[in-house]
C-alpha positions as CSV (number, residue, x, y, z in Angstrom):
1,M,5.5,-12.8,-18.0
2,R,8.0,-9.6,-19.2
3,H,10.9,-10.9,-17.4
4,T,12.2,-14.5,-16.0
5,A,13.3,-14.7,-12.7
6,L,16.9,-13.3,-11.2
7,A,18.4,-15.0,-14.3
8,V,17.1,-12.1,-16.6
9,A,18.4,-9.8,-14.1
10,I,21.7,-11.0,-15.2
11,A,21.3,-11.7,-18.6
12,L,20.2,-8.2,-19.2
13,G,23.8,-7.2,-18.1
14,F,23.3,-5.0,-14.8
15,A,23.7,-7.4,-12.1
16,P,27.3,-8.4,-11.1
17,L,28.3,-11.6,-13.2
18,A,31.0,-12.9,-10.0
19,L,29.1,-15.7,-9.2
20,A,31.3,-17.2,-7.1
21,Q,30.8,-14.9,-4.9
22,N,28.5,-15.5,-1.7
23,S,26.3,-12.6,-2.0
24,F,25.6,-9.7,-4.1
25,R,23.0,-7.2,-4.9
26,S,22.3,-4.8,-7.7
27,S,20.0,-2.0,-8.7
28,N,18.9,0.1,-12.1
29,V,16.6,2.0,-13.5
30,T,15.7,2.0,-17.1
31,A,13.6,4.2,-19.5
32,R,12.4,3.0,-22.6
33,Y,9.8,4.4,-25.7
34,G,7.9,3.2,-28.1
35,W,5.8,4.4,-30.7
36,T,4.0,0.9,-32.3
37,F,2.6,-0.7,-29.2
38,Q,-0.5,-2.5,-29.6
39,E,-3.5,-2.5,-27.2
40,P,-6.8,-4.7,-28.1
41,G,-9.9,-2.7,-29.5
42,V,-7.5,0.1,-30.3
43,A,-7.4,0.3,-34.2
44,E,-4.2,2.6,-34.0
45,D,-0.7,2.5,-32.9
46,V,-0.4,3.1,-29.3
47,P,2.9,5.4,-28.2
48,K,4.1,4.8,-24.9
49,N,7.0,5.2,-22.2
50,I,8.1,2.7,-19.5
51,L,10.0,3.4,-16.6
52,T,11.6,0.3,-14.8
53,F,13.3,-0.3,-11.5
54,E,15.2,-3.3,-11.0
55,N,16.8,-5.3,-7.7
56,S,18.7,-8.4,-7.8
57,S,20.4,-10.0,-5.0
58,A,21.7,-13.2,-4.1
59,G,23.2,-15.2,-0.6
60,G,24.7,-18.2,-0.3
61,W,21.6,-20.9,-1.5
62,W,19.1,-18.2,-2.8
63,S,18.6,-15.6,-5.1
64,S,15.9,-13.1,-6.1
65,Y,15.2,-10.9,-8.8
66,L,12.2,-7.8,-8.6
67,F,11.1,-5.7,-11.0
68,V,8.4,-2.8,-11.3
69,D,7.2,-1.1,-14.6
70,V,5.4,2.1,-14.7
71,L,3.9,2.5,-18.3
72,R,1.9,5.7,-19.4
73,S,0.1,5.5,-23.2
74,W,0.0,8.6,-25.1
75,S,-3.2,8.0,-27.1
76,E,-6.8,9.0,-26.5
77,A,-8.3,5.5,-28.0
78,D,-6.2,4.0,-25.3
79,A,-7.5,6.2,-22.8
80,N,-4.2,7.6,-22.2
81,A,-4.2,4.5,-19.7
82,K,-1.6,4.2,-16.8
83,E,-0.2,1.0,-15.6
84,V,2.1,-0.4,-12.9
85,Y,3.0,-4.0,-13.4
86,G,5.8,-6.1,-11.0
87,E,7.1,-9.5,-11.6
88,W,9.4,-11.3,-8.7
89,Y,11.6,-14.3,-8.4
90,P,12.8,-15.8,-5.6
91,S,14.9,-19.2,-5.9
92,V,17.1,-21.4,-3.8
93,S,20.3,-23.3,-5.5
94,V,19.2,-27.4,-5.4
95,R,23.5,-27.8,-5.5
96,T,24.2,-25.5,-3.1
97,L,21.3,-26.8,-0.6
98,T,22.6,-30.1,-1.3
99,G,26.3,-29.3,0.0
100,K,27.9,-29.3,-3.8
101,A,29.4,-26.8,-5.5
102,H,28.7,-25.2,-9.1
103,S,29.4,-27.6,-11.8
104,K,31.9,-26.7,-14.6
105,N,29.9,-28.9,-17.0
106,L,27.1,-28.2,-19.0
107,L,25.0,-28.0,-16.6
108,R,26.0,-25.6,-13.9
109,D,23.3,-25.4,-11.6
110,V,19.6,-26.3,-10.8
111,S,17.5,-23.9,-8.9
112,L,13.8,-23.8,-7.6
113,T,11.8,-20.6,-8.7
114,L,8.8,-19.4,-7.7
115,G,7.5,-16.4,-9.8
116,V,4.7,-14.1,-9.1
117,N,3.6,-11.9,-11.9
118,T,0.9,-8.9,-11.1
119,G,-0.1,-5.3,-11.9
120,V,-3.1,-2.7,-12.4
121,R,-4.1,-0.7,-15.7
122,S,-6.7,2.0,-15.4
123,T,-9.0,0.5,-18.0
124,G,-9.6,-2.1,-15.9
125,P,-7.0,-5.3,-16.3
126,S,-5.6,-6.8,-13.2
127,P,-3.0,-9.7,-14.2
128,F,-1.9,-12.4,-11.9
129,V,-0.2,-15.3,-12.3
130,L,2.0,-17.8,-9.7
131,L,5.1,-19.8,-12.0
132,P,6.3,-22.4,-10.0
133,S,9.4,-23.8,-11.6
134,V,12.9,-25.1,-12.0
135,T,15.7,-23.2,-13.7
136,F,18.3,-24.9,-15.3
137,D,22.1,-22.5,-15.4
138,L,24.3,-23.5,-18.4
139,N,27.4,-23.1,-18.9
140,V,27.9,-22.3,-22.2
141,P,31.1,-20.8,-24.0
142,A,31.3,-17.1,-24.7
143,F,28.2,-16.4,-22.9
144,A,28.1,-14.5,-19.6
145,F,24.8,-16.3,-18.7
146,F,22.7,-19.0,-20.4
147,S,19.7,-20.7,-18.7
148,V,16.2,-22.2,-19.0
149,R,13.3,-22.0,-16.8
150,A,10.3,-24.1,-17.0
151,G,7.2,-24.9,-15.1
152,A,3.5,-24.2,-14.7
153,Y,2.2,-20.9,-15.1
154,I,-1.3,-20.4,-13.4
155,D,-3.1,-17.5,-14.6
156,R,-5.6,-16.0,-12.1
157,G,-5.9,-12.3,-13.9
158,R,-9.2,-10.4,-13.1
159,F,-10.4,-7.6,-15.3
160,Q,-12.6,-5.1,-13.7
161,G,-12.6,-7.2,-10.3
162,Q,-14.0,-10.3,-12.1
163,P,-11.8,-13.5,-12.8
164,T,-11.2,-13.5,-16.9
165,D,-11.9,-15.8,-19.2
166,C,-8.3,-17.0,-18.8
167,S,-8.1,-18.3,-15.7
168,A,-6.5,-21.9,-16.1
169,T,-3.0,-23.4,-16.0
170,T,-0.7,-24.2,-18.6
171,Y,3.2,-24.3,-19.1
172,Q,5.7,-21.4,-19.3
173,I,9.5,-22.5,-20.9
174,T,11.6,-19.3,-21.2
175,P,15.8,-19.3,-22.2
176,S,17.6,-16.3,-21.3
177,W,21.1,-15.2,-22.3
178,S,23.9,-12.5,-22.2
179,L,26.6,-12.7,-24.6
180,P,29.1,-9.9,-23.7
181,L,31.7,-8.3,-26.5
182,S,34.2,-6.1,-26.2
183,V,33.9,-2.7,-28.4
184,G,36.9,-0.8,-28.1
185,A,37.2,0.4,-24.8
186,S,33.9,-0.3,-24.0
187,T,31.4,-3.1,-24.2
188,L,28.7,-4.2,-26.3
189,K,26.0,-6.4,-24.0
190,V,23.6,-8.5,-26.6
191,S,21.1,-10.3,-24.4
192,G,17.5,-11.1,-24.0
193,F,14.7,-14.0,-23.2
194,V,11.7,-15.9,-24.9
195,D,9.3,-16.6,-23.0
196,F,6.7,-19.8,-24.2
197,T,3.4,-19.5,-22.6
198,G,1.0,-22.4,-23.6
199,S,-2.6,-21.6,-24.5
200,H,-5.2,-21.8,-21.5
201,A,-9.2,-21.8,-21.4
202,N,-9.5,-18.5,-23.9
203,C,-5.9,-17.5,-24.3
204,E,-4.3,-18.3,-27.4
205,A,-0.6,-19.5,-27.1
206,Q,2.2,-17.0,-26.4
207,I,5.8,-15.9,-27.6
208,L,7.3,-12.9,-26.1
209,T,10.9,-11.9,-26.8
210,T,13.0,-9.1,-25.8
211,P,16.3,-9.5,-27.4
212,R,18.7,-6.3,-26.2
213,A,21.8,-4.5,-27.1
214,V,23.3,-2.2,-25.0
215,L,26.6,-0.2,-25.0
216,D,28.6,0.7,-21.6
217,L,28.6,4.7,-22.4
218,S,30.0,5.1,-19.0
219,A,33.0,3.5,-19.7
220,Y,34.3,6.2,-22.3
221,W,34.3,8.2,-18.9
222,H,36.4,6.0,-17.2
223,K,33.5,4.3,-15.2
224,P,32.5,1.4,-16.3
225,G,29.1,-0.5,-15.7
226,R,27.0,2.8,-14.7
227,V,25.1,4.6,-17.9
228,Y,24.1,2.0,-20.8
229,V,22.2,2.9,-23.7
230,G,20.8,1.0,-26.9
231,V,17.8,-0.4,-28.3
232,D,15.1,-3.2,-27.4
233,W,13.3,-5.5,-30.1
234,V,9.7,-6.3,-28.4
235,Y,8.2,-9.0,-30.3
236,W,4.6,-10.5,-28.4
237,H,2.4,-13.0,-30.9
238,N,-0.8,-13.2,-29.6
239,K,0.0,-10.4,-26.9
240,Y,-2.1,-10.8,-23.7
241,G,-3.2,-14.5,-25.3
242,I,-5.5,-12.6,-27.7
243,D,-5.2,-14.4,-31.4
244,G,-3.9,-12.3,-33.8
245,L,-2.6,-9.4,-31.6
246,K,1.0,-8.7,-31.9
247,D,3.6,-5.9,-30.9
248,N,6.2,-5.8,-32.9
249,L,8.9,-2.6,-32.2
250,L,12.1,-1.2,-31.3
251,L,12.7,0.8,-28.2
252,P,15.6,3.2,-27.6
253,V,16.6,2.5,-24.1
254,V,18.9,4.2,-21.2
255,T,20.0,2.6,-18.1
256,W,21.4,4.2,-14.9
257,V,23.2,1.3,-12.6
258,M,22.8,2.3,-9.2
């Protein structure tokens, strides 16, 4: 749920944007820290550090995006919880499979995507979601990337080994984007996504967005595209599907592109 498909790897600005090429591969590591996360049953703010590994790749007719978050809470009230969470989104291009080139019109391409979201937290939760989806890749002037993914959200998460009261199927719609802006000798990339997830079983409808603005710092020592610094805004309404639980905070971001 925190990201969406290869689309977001590109939208976040770290995958190569020469999409006309037949193949590419890109990996990066990002470090973030936030002071005011919210957790269920915890009355105080929860500081967390997050280390993320991302890999995106593509061939002539397929693409793949994978990320893994390693999170640590720094709060006794949250049991200093540790968490590993990942998402994988393999996709196939419908236009390429049917022998057509990418369109130069508004609808550039359509892909079939199957997302898998899973993880484990030391306090008990083990999320697991399947997301069979269709991704619409759009040509939008000035944007390096703009897409909308829409499909099913099949929640089969567990808590301490038992099914949760949110085991049901709903929808998820996710626009994602990347807008590069020239800043002197460097580039500022404004990017992000918004997950709109429907209510299901005892889980409320959710909105999760993480707009990001990062500056290509390494461009100033003549090695562009290697080190980015900036900030994320995390907003999560009805976090985990819990009515009224909300994240709303800024996180400093440092990314190293391998």
